N, C-alpha and C positions, 0 to 999 in steps of 0.2 A: 503494499499500498504505498510506501514514503517512498519508493522507489516508480510507481508513477506520481505520486504527486508536484517530487523530484525532478521528474522526466518532463509533464509539465508545466513546471517553472522553466525549464528552460526550451523552453517550444514556446513563448509567448515571448519568455526573448532574443531569441533570434528572430521571430516573428516582424518583429514590433520595428514600426520605418524606423525608426527615432536609433536602432541597434543596425538595423539597415546600411544607415545613414552614415552612419560611423566607422564601421565597414566597408562601404565603397571609399569612404575618405581615407584610409588606409592605404584599401591594394589602390588607388591616384597618388597616393604620395608614393607607395615603391616600385611603382615607374617608373615615375616623377626622378627619384632617387635611384633608382637603377645603382642601389650597395652591390660590390661582390670585392673580389681580390686580385686581384692581378698583377706577380711577380714578386707574390708574399707579405704585396701589401696592399690594406684596404680603400678601395675607391670607390667615388661613387659625383653624382651631376652638381653638388653644392660645391660652388664657388663661396673661396676664399677670399677678404681684403689682402691689402699689405699688412692691412697686422698677422697675420698670419702667413702668409707666402710672401712676405720683405716685400722691397718694390720703393716706388721714390712718387711725393708728392709733390704739385706745383700749384702756386695759388696766385694768378694772373686778375692786376688791375685793368681795365678796360679803359682807354685811353679818349677826349673827343671833348674838344670843344663845346660841343652843345649838349643838351641835356639827354643823356642816354635812356631813349625808351625802355615799355619793354616787346618791346618787339626786334626794337635792335640788342637788345641782351640774349630774345628768342632765337634771331636770327645768327648771332656770333658763335651763341651756343650750340647751335645745328651745323655750322663752319667747319668750327673744331672737328664738333666728335665725327668728321668730311674727314677730315683731313686725317685723323687716328684711324678709322677704319680702313684710308687707304692705305697705311702700314700694315691689314692684316690681326691691328687688334679694337674684337668688339665688344660692344656692349661694357664700356671704362666710365669708370659710375664722372658726371660730368658734374659736379654740382653750381649753381647760382644763388647769390646774397645779394643786399645792395645791405650798407648801414645809414646812421641817421641821416646821414649828412645828404644819400641819394646817391655816391658811387659804388660801384657795380663791377665785383666778379665773382672772378669761377674757383672753383677749386679742383684738380684732376688727381686722381690717385691711380697710378697705373702697377697694380700686381703684378709680382713676378719681372721688374724690369727697371734696369742698373737704374741712377742719376742722371749718367751722361746721357743711356737711349733715351730718356725722356725728355733733358734739354733740347736732344735731335728732335724730337715730333715738334713741341709745342711750344719750344722755347723762342724763333722766332717766326712768330707769323705776324704776316704785315699784310701789307701792300704789296702789288702785285705787278710790276713796270715792263712794259717789252721801250727798251731804247736800240736807235739803229748807230753804227758805226758809220759820219759826213766823212768829215774826217781828219786822217793821222788819228792821233788815238784819241779827238774828238766823238763823242757821240752823242744825239739827239731824241726826243723824245719822242715818241709815237703812242704809246693809249698806255691806258691802269686795267686795272685786270676788271672792270664792269664791262670792257667789251669783247671779253669771255665769253662769249654764251655757251661753250660747250670743247669738256677734253674728255678722248677715249683713251684706254687702257695702249703701256708702249707696243707695238706690234712691231714683227720683222720678216724678212724675210728668208723661205727656208727653214722654215722650222725654229730659227732660233740661230742657224745660226749664220745667217747675215746681217744688214745695217739695219738696226732697232729706231725707230720713233717716233716719235708719238703726233699721233692727229688731231688739231685742234678748231673750233672755227670761232669767226668773227661774226659779231653784232656787224647788218650794214651799215652803221657809224662807221664802228670799227677796220673796217674794212677798206670804207675813205680813206681813213687818214693812216692803215699802211702806205695806200698808193701816193697819197699827196706827196708822201713823205718820200719811198723811193726816188719820186721826179725831182724833188724842191731840192734832194742833193744831189742827182746825176747817179746815183747809184746803179738803173735800167742797164748803161753803159758797158760800167763795170762789175758785174753782180760776186764773185769771188772773191774781190776785193774789197767788199764790206760784211759786215761781221753783226746778224742778226740777233743779241744782247734780253736774257730773261735775270731781272732784279727780285729780290722781296723783300721788302723791310730797306733799300738801300744797294744792298748786297749780293754781289754777282750768281748762281748758281746756275746758267748755261749758257752759251755764243755759240751760234755756228753761224757760216757762208748766204746771203740769198746764193740756191741756184740757179741753178741758164733758167728750167722752162718755166718758175715761178716769175722771172724777169718778165721772158715775150709772156708771159700772162698779164702781168701788170702792166706791159704800156699798152696792153687793151681797153682790159677793163679793171674793177677792184678784184680783188681773190678774199674769199669766206671764208675755205678750207683750206689748211695749210698746214704743213708734218716740221717740226725739230728731230732732227735727225740727230742721235744721243751714243755712232759708235756702232762695235757691233761686238757681242759675245758675254761672258756675263756683268763685263763694267760695261760695256754700252742697253744693256737692260736696265740694272742699278742706275746707273742716268738718268734713265728713261723715267724712269717709277718715281725720281726725286723731280723731273721735269712733271709730271702726271700731280705731282701731290700739291707740290707747291701753285700750279698754275688754275684747279678746280677748285684749292679750299687757300689759296692767300690772298683773295681779296676777301677782306675780311672785310666790315662796317665801319670797326674804328679800330685800335690803335690798343695794343697790349704790353703790357709791363710785368712781369717777374718780382714779385719782391717780397715770397717769399718760399722755401723749399724744403725739401729733407730725404729724408731717405730708411727705409728697416733693412738692414740684413736679412738676408737668409735666414740665420742661424734662427737671430729673434724671434722670426715669428714661428717658427720650427718650437722655442720652449713658449714659446704664447700659447698656439697650438696645445703642448701636454701641458701646459697649468690649467688650459680653463677643459680642458676635460679631464682634469681631476678633482678641478673643484665643482665640476659638474655630475661625478661623482659619489665627491662628498653631499651636494646637497640634497642630492637622491637619497642615500643614508641618512640624513641629516631629517628628510623627512619621513620614510621610513617609520625609526624613531620614535617623532615623534606623535603620528597614530598608531601606533603601537603603544603610547604610551594613554593615550586618550581615550582607546578603545579598547586594546588584547580584543579583538577577533576577527581573528583572521579573515571570514567570508565579511569582511569591512578591506578594512588595511588591504589587500590585493585590488577588491576594483578602487579602490581610491588610489590606491598607486597605479594602476595600470593606466588607468584614466590617465593622472600625468605623465605619461609616458608616448599615450600615445597622441596626447595635445601636443609633447615637442617633435615629434615626428612628423604628424600633419602639419603643421609650420611649416621647420622644415620643408616638407615634400612642395612645398605651395611652395616658398621660399625658390627653388629650385625652380617651378615652372614658370617662375619672372624672372629670372636669370637672375637676384639678388645676390650680391656680396655678402657674405656672412663678416666681419669684423670685428672688437670686439664693443664698440656700442650695441651693437647685434645679441651680442650674447648676451650685452648688459640686460635688453628688450628680453630675450627669455630667460636668463634668469626673472628678470621682475613679471613676467606676466607666469612660470608655477607657482612664483609666490601669493602671487590674488588666485591664481586656481585653488591649490591645497585650502584657502580662506573658503571658497566660495563652497571648493567640494564638500568640509567638515559643514557651510551654513546644511547645505543642504540633507546630509546625514541626522543631521540634527534634528532638522526640523519632520525626515519622515521616522527619527525614532519616537520623537513623543506624540506621536498616534495609539504609542503603547502594541502590546498582542493582539490578533483577529482584526484588525482596523475596517473599516467601511469604505468598500472603492472613492465615496466619498470623499470622509476625513483625512484619507490619504492626500484623494487631487488638493484636497485644500490645503493643505501644508506644504505640497509640492509648489500649490499656485506662489505662497508667502513667502518660499525659501528663495520661487523665481524672482519677486518683486525684490526682494534686494538685490539678488544679486545681480539684476538687470539694471537698475540705476546704479551699485559702484562701478560696470563696466560703462555705462552709459559717461560717470563723470570723469572713469580712466580717459575715456574717449577722446571729448572734448575738454581734457586738459593735454592730449595730444596733437592734433591737431595745427595752435599756433606754429609749433615743434615741428612737425606734417610742412606747413607751408610756411613758414619763416626759416625754417632748421637751414645749417651748410655743414654740411658733410656726416661731424662724427652727431650729431641732435636730431639729425631726416635720422638715419637707420636706426636708432634707436624711441623713436614716434612710428616707424614702417612698421618695427617689427613687434612692439608693444601694441599695437591697434591691430594688425593682424594675428594674434595672438586671446587677447581679449573673444575680439571676430568670431576665430574657431571655436573660443568655450560655448560661446554665449550659446550660437547655433548648432554647434555637432559636437563635441564632447558631454556637457552639461546635460542634455536633456538623455543621452543616454545614457550616463550616470545615476541620474533620477530615475529615470525606470530601470536599472540593471538593482538600485538599491531599494528601492522598492521592495522589490519582488524578492529577494535574499534576506530581507529583515522579517516580512512578512507573510514568508511559509506557514 
């Protein structure tokens, strides 16, 4: 008889929609995280920030004679992101913020990248300019980056063995400016003796002569499609990639200045990772000890302990799904979620226990409703407190806010309802 009663209890638990929703979220999180072992090391799809991977960070100040609007700030962030992506670095965090005087800043974290590499990518972004050699070593301005309508990645002939080049398209006005400059300085008569020079923030990064074919076309009409030749072999490809990056992302709407920077050694990052793992294990042990001291019943402690672990597992799955980087502030947010989560689980458990033995369904629902009123109010307070940090936060503050909000929402929408259903059945068998 007891076995049938217990079997019926578990059947009711696993067929409840709240528990089913929890199981689905756990399975989805496992898919997103894709945990496993490679070469004897644990691997997953989680992305770790420079606090754990080591790397560099750079803080930039946007400089303009006019007030920098939100649209200009967003555009600068987008162009900077494209520049970074062109180097094969995807989803690099770029955070923007303003100070109380309205000055705009960008903070860029490069996990796993050395300081010198990071500075070479974003340390000199700015205005692209095209100049032409007129007489001797003298050069004349042709156009700026706003006349570049499009740039294609470097291509070559003979499958990479031939000449590498970067094709770019000029606007109608830019093509006319180029033709007028070529005619004005009598370059078309001796195209090989004159070079086109590309600069970024007044620093030259590429130069090449005008080809005879281009000169013949310019004699007749403006040309909007051109190719910047960069050489052959690996060196030609590397130069072509640099030209492509600077031409496609060099034209920032404002100038930028590096005002601070730093780096975290990889060894220090590994140490942080080890310390965080140890801290997480100690935190769970402490939670288990507190649960045992308060209830001293395995049938209560085990579901509560597992629910706390499930909540963190789902939170990490969401972080993996949205490509969120786990850094020290995010870990602080996870620890905050664990603490508030345990408090709310205790509230649910105590409310259910006050119903006594063999309570009616109506009485259980009343006590659960009372518990969730308290929990939802507390969660709403936390979310409201975190929203300003999310909206106005810079770097670490935003990471802490996002992790805390996600954890609270996961608890309210998924794990708390499932735990309430499970503990109600267990305590009132």
